[in-house]
N, C-alpha and C positions, 0 to 999 in steps of 0.2 A: 588483485593483483592484475598487472598489464598483461595482456596475452596477445598481442599483435603477431601473427603467424611470421615465423622466418627472419624477422627484422632484428636489428641489434637491440631495439628495445624489448623485444620478447625474450632474447637470449639473456639478458641482464636480471629481468624481473623473475626468472625462475627460482632464484636464489636469495638468500639474505646475507648481506655481509656482516662479518661478526663485529661487534662494537667494541669488544674489551680486549686487551692484551692477553695472552696466556700468562699462566703465573711465570714460566720462564721469561717472556718477553717482558712482564712487568718489574723486572728486578730493579732496584734502585742502587745507583752507584753510592757508596759511603758518602756521607757529608763531610764536608771540611773545606776549608779554603774560601778565597773571595768567590763571590757570585758570579764567575764568568762562565758561558755557556762553553761546554766541552766540545768541540767542533772539529777536533783535530782528525779524527778519523770518521768524520761524518761521509756518508755516501748519499747524497742527495739522488733520491730514486728508489730507496728503500721504501718498504711499506710504510703507510702513515702509522701504523700501531709500533712498528720497530721505532720510527722517529720519535714518538711520544715516549715510548718507554726507555730509549737510550739516550735521549738527550733533553727532551722537555720535563719530565719527570725528575730527573737528577738535579736539573737547573733550579726548579722549584724547590726542591729540597735544600739545596745551597743557598738558595736567596732567603729561604725561612730562617736557617739557620744563621745566616749572617745578621738577619734581623732581632733575631734573641740576643745575639752578642752586642749588638747596637743598645738593646735595652739593658742588658747588664752593664754594660760601660757607662750607661747613664744612671745606674743604681737601680733600676727596677729588676728584681730578683724573681718576681712572678711572671710566667709566661705563657699562662693559660689559654689566652684568646689566640696566641699564635700557633699553640700546639693544637687547639681545637681547628683552625683553619687548615693546618696541615693534614691532620686526621680527616676533616670533611671531604678535602680533595682527592682522598686515596680511593674513594668510589667513582661512579660516574661514567659516563660514555665518551668523554674527552672528543666530542663531535666538533667544536668550534676550532681547536688546535688541528684537527684533521683535515677539515675543510680549508684551513689557513695553509696548511701544508700542500694541498693539491692546487690551491690557487698559485703557490710559487711553483710548483712544477708545470702548471699549465703553460707558463711562458718560458720554460727550459730555464728555470732559475738554477743559477751555479754560484752567484756572488752572494755575499752577506748571509752565509748560514747563521753566525751568530745572532743577527737581527732577527732571522726567522725564528730562532729558538725564545728571543724574547717576547716577539709579538705573540707566539702561541703560549707562552707562561702568562703574559699579560691577559690573553682572552680568557684563559681558565681561572684566573684570579677574579676577573670581571664576573664570570659566571658564579663563581662562589659567593661573592658579594651579593649578587642578584637573588640566588636562592635563599641564602640566609635571611636576608631581609624580607623577601617575599613570605618566607615561612612565619615571620614575626606578624607580618601584615595580615596574613591569612589565618593566624592563631592556629597553624598546624601542628599536629603532636608529632609527625613523622615524617622522615625524609630518607630514602634509600634503605628501608628497612630498620632504621634507628631512630631514636628519639631526635627530633629536630633540635638544633643547636640551642635555641632558649629553653626548651624543655631539659635538654642534658644539664646546662647551667643551673637550672631551677631544682633539679635533682640533686646536683652537687651541693647547692646550698643547704636544702633540707636534710641530706645525709650528714653534713658536716654541722648540722645545729648551729649555723651562724646566726649573727644578729640581723633584724629586718626582714622584710619580705622575701620570701624565696621567689615568687614569681617576679617581682620587679627586679631583682638580681639577674634572673634568667634572661628577661627582655634587656635588660641594661647591658650585659655582658655580651650577649650575642649581636647587639647593635653594633658595640666597639669591634666585635671580632669582623662582620661584615665591613666595617669602616677601615679596619686594617687590610683586608684584602682588597678593599677598593684603592686604598693608598699605595700598596705594593704594585698593584696593577698599572696605575697612573704613573708611578716612579719607573717603571721598565717600559712604558709608553714613550715616556719624555726622552728615553735615550735613542729612540728609532729616528731615522731620516724624517726631514720635515714632510714631504708628501705622505708618508705612512702616518705621521702625528695628525693630519688633518683629518684623514679617513678614520682614525681612531677617536678624535673628537665629534666627529658627526656619529659616530656608532653610539658612543656614551650619550649623547643627547637623544638620540632615537630611543635607547633602552629607558631613560629616565623619564621621557614623556609619555611612552607606552605604559610605564607603571603607575603613573599619575593617573592617567585616563582610565586603567583597570580600578584602582582605588575610587576615583570619583564617580565612575559609572555605576559601580556596586552601591555606593552611596545614594545616588540619584535613581537607582532601578533604572537604568536606560539601558534599554536592549535591541536597539536598533541595530541592523545588519552594517550599516556604514561604520558604526562606532565599534562594533566588534571586530570587523575586519581591520580597522585602523589599529587597534589595539594588538591584534594578531600580528600585524606587519612590524610594528614598531618594537613591541616588548620582546618577541621571540624570532619572528621570521628573520627580519634583517641581521640581527646580531648572531643568529645561529649559523646562517648559511651563507647568504650574499655578502655580508659584511666582513666574515673571515676570508672569503674567496678572494674579495678585492684587495684586503689587506695583505695576503701572501703574494699576490702579484704585485703590489707597490713595493714589498720588500726588495723583491727580485729588480725593481727599478724598471718595470715594463709594462706596457699597457694590455690587459686580458682582452681574449676574444670578447666581442660584442654579446655573445651568448651566455656568458657566464653570470652576468648579473640577473637577467631575467629567470635563467635556470636557478639560481639561488633564491630569487623571490618565490617562485613557485613551490620549490622544495621546502623552504622555510615556513611558508603557509601552510603546507601538508604537515609539517613536524608539529606546528602549533595545533592544528584540526585534530590530529591524532591525540595530543595532549588532552584537548577538550574531551574528546571520546573517553578516552582511558580514566578522566577525572569524574566521570559519571558511570560508565558500564565497566570500568578495568576491575581487576583483581587486586585489593590491596595488598596481597602476599607477594604478588608478582611485581608490582609497581614499586612498592616500599613505601607509598604515599596513601593517606586516608582517601577514600572513594566517598563522593558526594559532597565535598568541601564547597565545590563551585555553585551547587544547589543551595547550601546554607547561606553562603554570602551573597548570592544573587549575582554572580559576575557577570559582566557582559560579554558573554562567549558567543561565537558564531553558531554554536549547538543550541543555546537557549534561544537566540535571534530568530533561527529557523523553526523551533519549536513554538515560538509565539506566533509566528506567520501561520504555520500550519494546523496547530492544535484546535480541534472542534470546540464549539461553545460549552459542550458539556465537560470538557477537561480544562477550558481555558481559566477556570477560577482557580484551579491548582498554582498557576503561574503566580498568581497574587501574593502567594505565600513565599515566593523566592526571597531570600535575604531576611526573612524574619527570625529573631534570636530564639523564638519559642517554637521553632519548626520541629517536628517531632520525626524520629526516624521512620515511622510509619508513613508520615507524609512524604519523606524523601524517598521511599520505596514507590509510593502512589506515582510521584513525579518521575521518577526515573522510568516506569513503565509507561507512562501517558508520552513521554518524550521519544520513547521507542515506537509506540503504538501509531503516533500521528505521521511518521516516516521522516522525522528530523534526523535520527541516527544515521538511515540508510542514505539520505541526500548528503550528509555531510561525508559519509564514507565516499560516495560517489565523486565529490569535489576532490577529495584527496587522490583518487585514482586518475582523475582527469587531469590533475595538477602534474602527477608523475608521468603521464603519457605525454603530456605538452612540454614537460622539462627534458626529457629523454629524447624527444624529438629535436629538441634543439641542440642537443650535443651532437647528433649525426653528422651535420655538415660543418660543425665548428673546427676552426684549426688547431686541432689537439692530438697529441700522440695516441696511439691506440691504449697503451696502459693508462694513461691519465683519464681518457674518456670511459673506459670500462671501470676504472676505480670511482670517480665521480658518479657513474650510473648506478653502481652498486651500493654506495654509500648513502645515494639519494634514496634507493629503494627501501633500504632498511631503516633509514630515519623516518621515511613516511609510513612503514609497516610495522613498525616496533609494537611489542607488547609490554614494554615496560619503562 
């Protein structure tokens, strides 16, 4: 944790911002009607969690309900993938909409609250798409403490004793669910002003490029630090923090403070580095995701790149087993211990905290109101130091 005595940085870092709305905050307005953002009573300046709970979540519910009606009108009476997407988005940290909200607030946004709701909803749908497809690519069994979507549909097929391969059905249906989420996200983004759409297009390209490098790097067993950092920046960092911040400012029709983008890049990288650590050293009961999948797949992460650089010859032979399909649980345990022992874990943790210090220092002289500065700092510390 950051401990600079007496400064704005140290005051913020003493606590962790809450990620999730309370049960009362998370209430969803009953579904119905055309999916138009309900902004008549919106008070920009409310907390990000209140904004998500009172405006973004109801709008997403309305959007999905409208899509169900469209399918029904076209003669498609089964809505399983839409219901699955809706259920999938019920969990999560809603980080991207929250950073988008504070990007809007950072420039004193007052205009186009409907566009802000659309942008935030599009970001959350894009994230759902990315996670659903990522779980298929990684063959992950769980997400957020529940079966991953392809495993859910596989189980549904098996329980109903339907025809064909349950595994193929699960993969195919989850792919479609991800496609549906992406289509709805892009449809919402298409309704945003031109300047916002160009940022959205860039953000989507970065996400796709990062995901491809992730898959290709695992296949090639390429663990260079340069590749790992590029993937970290594109696949997660940019579209988790910096992109949403810039998107929110663009929705308000204003140019953000120059500090916001580098702040977002630093915190976005820290978010992904924490994800790398949790993927190897985390508690699956807390994270809701399998631990050890990155080792099984040999993903090009900064953690593994650092381990390859630091690991002594006696342990280095273990790294040759990364990504091997016959990797045993015992070997994963050995590799995990070796990664810790060589200092890679500590070095990545040190980089996370250094990024946080630099990011918070950028906020101090920035042209931001105190509430925005404090909110961004608290959310940044929580994102970098999360345990799930």
